[in-house]
N, C-alpha and C positions, 0 to 999 in steps of 0.2 A: 502492499500498499503505500503510496505518495503521498506525505503531509506535505499540505502548501507552507510556501513559505513563510517566514514573517514580513510582512511590507507595511510600510507607512501609509500608502492607500489601499483600499480594499480592492481584492482582488477579482472582485465579480461586482458586475454593475446593478444597481435596483431598477428592474425595467417596470415593475408594478409597485409603487408607493402604497403601503395600508398605514402607516403612521410616520408621523412627522413630531420632532422636538428641538429642543436646544439643550444642550448640557453645558452649566455654565459654574464657575467657581471651584471646579475641582481640585481637590488634595489626594493623589493616591500614596498610601501607605500600603507598604506590601512586607512581607516576612517570609523566608525561603523554608520549605517543608518537605521531607521526604516525600515521594509521590506514594508508597505504600499506604500513607498514614490518610490521605485523602480519596483513595480511589474508593472506598466502599460509599462515598459521599456524592458519588456522581451517576449519573442517569446512566441507562442500561445504553448498551452501543458507544459509550464514551468510556477513554481513559484521560489520568492527569497529563497535562501539556508540560514538557517539559524543555529547561533550558541549563545546560551544562550538568546533567543529571538531580537536578532537582526541580520541585516545582513551587509554587507561591500561592498564598493566601492575602486577601488585598482586603484594604478597610477603608474604602472612598466614599467622601460625604461630599455632597454638591448641590445646586440650585436646578432642578428641571425647571424649564420655562415653556409654556405655549405647547402641548400638546396638542395635535391636530391627528384626527383622523382621515384617512383617503384623501379625497381633495376639499373638504370641508373646512370652513374657516376655524381658527385656530381657537382655542378658548382661553383668554386671559386671564383669569382669576383660578378656575379650576384647574386650569391645566399647568400650573406654574408655582412649584411649592419646594422647600428644600428636601433631599433625601439624602439618607446613607445607604449603602451596602456592603455585605460581606462578601466576597466572591473568591472562588476556584479558577482554575484554567484546564481548559478541556482538549481533545481532539476526539471526532468521531471515526468511525470505520472509512469514511469517504475520503479522510484527511483535512478536514474542516475544523480550525482553530476557533475556539469560543471561551465565553466563560459561563459557569454554572453559578448560579445568585443562591446563596445559603440564608441571607436572610434581606431585606429591605426596608428599611424605615422610612414612612413618607408622612407628610405634614396633613392630605388631604384625603378623605376619608371614602369618597366614590371612587378614585382611581385605586386605591387599594382593595377595595371590596371587586372593581373590576378586571382588575390584573389577576387577582386570584381565581376567578370566576373563568377567564378564558384561558390563561397561558398557566394557571396553577402555579405561578409565580409566588414564593413566600413574602409576601408584604406586609408590612405589622403598621398599624394606624401609631403614630406618636408626635408629641410636642416637640418642634425642632423650633431652630433659629441659626442663622448665619449672619455675623456681626463682621464687619470692617474698619478697620482703623490705620489709615496709612496702608504700610506692607504687612499689617498685620489680620489674618484672617480667623476668626473664630467657628467653629459648630460646637452646635449642643443638640442630642436628642435624648428624649424618654418615652418608652412607652406608656400608652393610656393603659388605665387599669384593665378596661375591656380585654386586653389582649394578653392578659396572664401578668407573671412578674413582671416588674419594670424595670427592664433592660435598658442600659444607657451608655452613653458617649460625650464624651468634651474633647474636642481636637483643638487645638490652636497652633497656627505656623506662620512663621515670617517667611513672606516671598522673596527670593533669590533672584539672582539673575539668570537669563534664559539659557537653556541648553542649547546650546549653538548645535553641535555636532550629537543627536542623541544616538547611542550607541546599543548594542544587541538587545542588552536587558531594558533599557527605556521602551523600545519598539515592543518587545515580549510583554511586557506587562501594560500596555496603554493600545498598542493596535490590534483591537481585536473585532474581527468583522461577524459577529452574530453570537448569540447564546443559544445554550443547551438548555433544556427543560422537558421533563415529562408531565403527558397528559393525557389520561383515560388509558394508561398502560402502554402509552407509545412513547418516545423520544422525539421530538423535533426540533430542528434548527432554525432560529429566526435571524434572518441575514441583515446586516444594518451597512451603511456606507455613510462616510462623512471626509471634509479635508482632513489634512495631516494635522496634529497636534502643535500647537504653541506650547512648550513645554518649560518649566523654570525650574531651578533648584529649590526645595522647600529645607526650611531647619523648623524641626519639630519643637515648640517650647512648651506644650503640655498636652497629654496624653493620658485619658482615664477613661476605660472602656469594658465592658463585659458582654460586649456583642459578640465577639469571635468566638469566646467560651459558652456562648448560647446558640450560636449555630455549629455546634458540636466539633469545636474545635479549640478543647480547652487545654493544651499544650505549647499555645502560642502565647511567648512573653518575651519581655526586654523590649527594646527601641527597634522602630523597623529598621530594617537592614536598605531600604529605598522610600525616599520621601520627595515626591514631585510635585508641580501644582501646574493647572492651567486655567487661563480666561476662559475656555471652553470652547464650542463646537457646534454647530448645525447637524442634524443627524437624520437620515430618511432608512424606515425600517422597508425589508419585501415580504412577502407571503412567506409561512412556516413552511417548511420540507422536512417530511418525515425521514426519522435517522432508522428508528424500529418499528417494524409492524405493530399492530394492535395484538396483544396475546391473550 
């Protein structure tokens, strides 16, 4: 099987757009992890994607902006909200690289319920805030009581100089052109496309979170080995493709 290369631009075009949005004010925090530790957490028909023998766990807070369905007008308030995801990196039997979300915190209830019902994505309704003062960005999130245990995270970073020449690790962690999810016994791949990331170095000033452990990864501790920031990109999603048939 040939695995598609890691590329700064999407290797496949999106002919039929089913979803549009913008990802804004993103911070990417990552920790390396042995692939065997996360393999049981991935959907059928996928396995951990690796770079130099390891895979990664990501904690990514950002602002979702102007979600739009098909060619319909974008929804300025309901479709704009802070979000934080815990994610893993996957590759399927067709060689397509993607992400697998272990949890997604979001500050709007309707998008949470919609994503759960349609794509079975593990969204959780949360109180969230993004604050910026100069070169500092602070993200806070805490799940509502209706979501069970009040898992939370506080992340504060200082945005540094641009990453003028992203290396293999920066591309591997950010240039992901789809997501894998399990729906009704099938594994689906939902492709996306967007311009090349504008990345900056980031210094972690404060990190206090229990979202990673709550997502089934209790052994991830210490400072992240990679911290990046991006002002964001516009994103288009195509229709889902079946990876594994209904069992």
